[in-house]
Each structure stands twice: as structure tokens, then as C-alpha cells.
C-alpha positions as CSV (number, residue, x, y, z in Angstrom):
1,X,11.1,1.4,21.2
2,X,7.9,3.2,20.2
3,X,6.7,3.2,16.6
4,X,6.4,6.6,14.9
5,X,4.4,8.0,12.2
6,X,6.7,8.5,9.3
7,X,6.4,11.8,7.4
8,X,4.9,11.9,4.0
9,X,7.6,11.7,1.2
10,X,6.1,14.9,-0.4
11,X,4.2,18.0,0.6
12,X,0.5,17.8,1.4
13,X,-0.5,19.6,-1.9
14,X,2.0,17.7,-4.1
15,X,-0.5,15.2,-5.5
16,X,-3.2,17.8,-6.5
17,X,-5.4,17.7,-8.5
18,X,-5.6,14.0,-8.3
19,X,-5.4,13.8,-4.4
20,X,-6.2,16.8,-2.3
21,X,-4.3,18.3,0.6
22,X,-7.5,17.7,2.6
23,X,-7.4,14.0,1.9
24,X,-3.6,13.7,2.8
25,X,-4.1,15.5,6.1
26,X,-7.1,13.4,7.0
27,X,-5.6,10.1,5.9
28,X,-2.0,10.5,7.1
29,X,-2.3,12.8,10.1
30,X,-5.6,11.1,11.4
31,X,-6.1,7.6,10.1
32,X,-2.4,6.6,9.9
33,X,-1.5,8.3,13.2
34,X,-4.3,6.4,14.9
35,X,-3.0,3.0,13.8
36,X,0.5,4.0,15.1
37,X,-0.9,5.1,18.5
38,X,-2.9,1.9,18.8
39,X,0.0,-0.2,17.8
40,X,2.2,1.5,20.5
41,X,-0.6,0.9,23.1
42,X,-0.9,-2.8,22.2
43,X,3.0,-3.6,22.2
44,X,3.8,-1.5,25.3
45,X,5.4,-3.7,28.0
46,X,5.0,-6.8,25.9
47,X,7.5,-9.2,24.3
48,X,6.9,-7.3,21.0
49,X,7.8,-3.9,22.4
50,X,11.1,-3.9,20.7
51,X,10.2,-6.0,17.6
52,X,10.3,-4.6,14.1
53,X,7.1,-3.7,12.4
54,X,7.6,-6.6,10.0
55,X,8.2,-9.0,12.9
56,X,5.1,-7.9,14.7
57,X,3.0,-8.5,11.4
58,X,4.5,-11.9,10.9
59,X,4.2,-13.1,14.6
60,X,0.5,-11.9,14.9
61,X,-0.7,-13.0,11.5
62,X,-3.4,-15.7,11.7
63,X,-3.6,-15.6,15.4
64,X,-7.0,-14.8,16.5
65,X,-5.9,-13.7,19.9
66,X,-3.6,-11.1,18.3
67,X,-6.1,-9.8,15.7
68,X,-6.1,-6.3,17.0
69,X,-2.2,-6.2,17.0
70,X,-2.1,-7.5,13.4
71,X,-4.8,-5.0,12.2
72,X,-2.9,-2.1,13.5
73,X,0.6,-3.3,12.6
74,X,-0.7,-4.2,9.1
75,X,-2.2,-0.8,8.6
76,X,0.9,1.0,9.7
77,X,3.1,-1.0,7.3
78,X,0.5,-0.8,4.4
79,X,-0.1,3.0,4.7
80,X,3.8,3.8,4.9
81,X,4.1,1.5,1.7
82,X,1.2,3.4,0.0
83,X,2.7,6.9,0.5
84,X,5.8,5.7,-1.2
85,X,3.8,4.1,-4.1
86,X,2.8,7.7,-5.1
87,X,4.8,10.9,-6.1
88,X,4.3,14.4,-7.5
89,X,3.8,14.1,-11.4
90,X,3.4,10.3,-11.1
91,X,2.4,7.8,-13.7
92,X,4.0,8.2,-17.1
93,X,6.9,6.1,-18.5
94,X,7.8,2.9,-16.7
95,X,11.5,2.1,-16.2
96,X,12.8,-0.4,-18.7
97,X,13.4,-3.4,-16.5
98,X,10.1,-3.2,-14.8
99,X,8.3,-2.6,-18.0
100,X,10.0,-5.9,-19.4
101,X,9.0,-7.9,-16.3
102,X,5.4,-6.5,-16.5
103,X,5.1,-7.6,-20.1
104,X,6.7,-11.0,-19.4
105,X,4.4,-11.8,-16.5
106,X,1.1,-10.2,-17.7
107,X,1.5,-10.1,-21.5
108,X,1.5,-6.4,-21.7
109,X,1.6,-3.2,-19.5
110,X,-2.1,-2.6,-20.4
111,X,-3.0,-6.2,-19.2
112,X,-1.2,-5.6,-15.9
113,X,-3.1,-2.2,-15.4
114,X,-6.4,-4.0,-16.3
115,X,-5.7,-6.7,-13.7
116,X,-4.5,-4.2,-11.0
117,X,-7.6,-1.9,-11.6
118,X,-9.9,-5.0,-11.6
119,X,-8.5,-6.0,-8.2
120,X,-8.9,-2.5,-6.8
121,X,-12.4,-1.9,-7.9
122,X,-13.8,-5.5,-7.1
123,X,-12.4,-5.6,-3.6
124,X,-15.6,-5.6,-1.5
125,X,-15.4,-3.2,1.3
126,X,-12.2,-2.0,2.6
127,X,-8.9,-3.1,1.5
128,X,-6.0,-2.9,-0.9
129,X,-4.7,-3.9,-4.3
130,X,-1.2,-5.1,-4.8
131,X,1.5,-6.0,-7.3
132,X,3.9,-8.4,-5.6
133,X,6.4,-11.1,-6.3
134,X,5.8,-14.7,-5.6
135,X,8.2,-17.3,-6.7
136,X,10.0,-14.9,-9.0
137,X,6.9,-14.0,-10.8
138,X,5.0,-10.7,-10.7
139,X,1.4,-11.2,-9.6
140,X,-1.7,-9.0,-8.7
141,X,-3.9,-9.5,-5.7
142,X,-6.4,-7.8,-3.5
143,X,-6.6,-8.1,0.3
144,X,-9.3,-7.0,2.8
145,X,-8.8,-4.6,5.8
146,X,-5.2,-4.8,7.1
147,X,-4.1,-8.0,5.3
148,X,-0.9,-7.6,3.2
149,X,1.1,-10.1,0.9
150,X,4.0,-9.3,3.3
151,X,2.3,-11.4,6.1
152,X,2.0,-14.4,3.7
153,X,5.8,-14.3,2.9
154,X,5.6,-12.4,-0.4
155,X,7.4,-9.3,-1.5
156,X,5.1,-6.2,-2.3
157,X,6.1,-3.9,-5.1
158,X,3.1,-1.5,-5.2
159,X,-0.2,-0.9,-3.4
160,X,-3.3,1.2,-3.8
161,X,-5.5,1.9,-0.7
162,X,-9.2,1.4,-1.5
163,X,-10.6,2.0,1.9
164,X,-13.2,4.7,1.5
165,X,-11.2,7.3,3.5
166,X,-8.5,7.1,0.8
167,X,-10.7,8.7,-1.9
168,X,-14.0,9.7,-0.6
169,X,-13.2,13.4,-0.1
170,X,-11.9,13.6,-3.7
171,X,-14.1,11.1,-5.6
172,X,-17.0,10.3,-3.4
173,X,-18.2,6.8,-4.3
174,X,-16.4,6.8,-7.7
175,X,-13.7,4.2,-6.8
176,X,-13.0,3.5,-10.5
177,X,-12.2,7.1,-11.2
178,X,-9.7,7.2,-8.3
179,X,-8.0,3.8,-9.4
180,X,-7.6,5.4,-12.9
181,X,-6.0,8.5,-11.5
182,X,-3.8,6.5,-9.3
183,X,-2.4,4.5,-12.3
184,X,-2.3,7.4,-14.7
185,X,-1.1,10.2,-12.6
186,X,-0.1,9.2,-9.1
187,X,1.9,6.0,-9.2
188,X,5.6,6.1,-8.5
189,X,7.1,3.8,-11.0
190,X,10.7,4.5,-9.8
191,X,9.8,3.3,-6.4
192,X,8.2,0.1,-7.9
193,X,11.4,-0.4,-10.0
194,X,13.8,0.1,-6.9
195,X,11.6,-2.4,-5.0
196,X,11.9,-4.8,-7.9
197,X,15.7,-4.5,-8.0
198,X,15.8,-5.5,-4.3
199,X,13.4,-8.4,-4.6
200,X,14.9,-11.8,-3.3
201,X,16.0,-14.1,-6.1
């Protein structure tokens, strides 16, 4: 069963002025599609041809002979998760239970945002910033290239893409400005709260 490029959960102009239609067309239709195409080519006629995306990631993680497979599977999953992490008129108030957990595990919402921003801004080269659950505790990390907390057995709640193609059309080299816009005006807190409600105990 071939993997397919999932549609964006909103229109191409829905995230303006913080993320342009041009960026979404380039990022989703070109970059994300390429990872899907590559993944299908790599899994075709292989034992992983009918595996789920999550299984492909977990079975190829850490295996040097399957690095290309992991890179493309990881990027397909990461990007799909990233699109869901944003919404039209994002940012704003954080749902109650999620806010309580952020305060409990980081000290304050502002402290969480500071840690998340720092992870995103200081990721050297291409990669991702994440909010995830590990051992029942909310944590922040950054990963390079296609890596994802999912591959390490953790439960992701939120991600920001800091590959240059994610923001360069709109922000050029100003990654910090993009990360600020992501947290203030793009993030889909309802999606994060829903993920939290489904997290394993």
C-alpha cells in the first residue's frame, strides 16, 4: 500500500501574514511530496511495503543500512505532524489542562515558550523543535534532519520545523522571528491539548 501526501488541514492562504501561500505550496507540494515519493520508491516490493509509517520509522531507526529509508519516513511523519501543529488564527489562549501541565513541568507557560524557542533557534542546521512526553513529564528537545522523538519511543505533542525551506521565503535568515510568529500566531494549542489527552499513561 503506497504512502500518500496528506492534504493540508487548511487553505494555502490560511496562515497569512505569518506564513505565505508561497511557502506552503513550496513546502507541502514540493518538499513533503518528495519525501513521500522517495519513501514509496524505497519500500516498494520490500518487507516494509505494507507497514505503517510509524513501523517504518521504528524499524529503520539507528540502522545505517536503512538511513535513507528512515530519513524519508521520518520527514513524511514530521511534516504531517507539523501541519497539524498550526492553524488559522493560531496562538492565543491555551486550553486549561494543557496550561496546567506546562506550568507544572516548566514552572510557567513563559518558561516553556522560552525553552521551546531556544531549542528551535539553537538547532544547528536543519531540524525540528519538539514538545513531547517522556515518563509522564512534558519536555522540550531539538532533533536534527529527520530525527523525531517518536523514533525514540516518546510521544510528541508539538513541533516546529526549522529547516530553512520552512521559513526562508517569509523570514530569510531570521529564524528567531519565525519561531516567535509560530508560538504567538500559528500554533494550534487545541491540537496539542488533544494529543495530551491521548498520551499513554
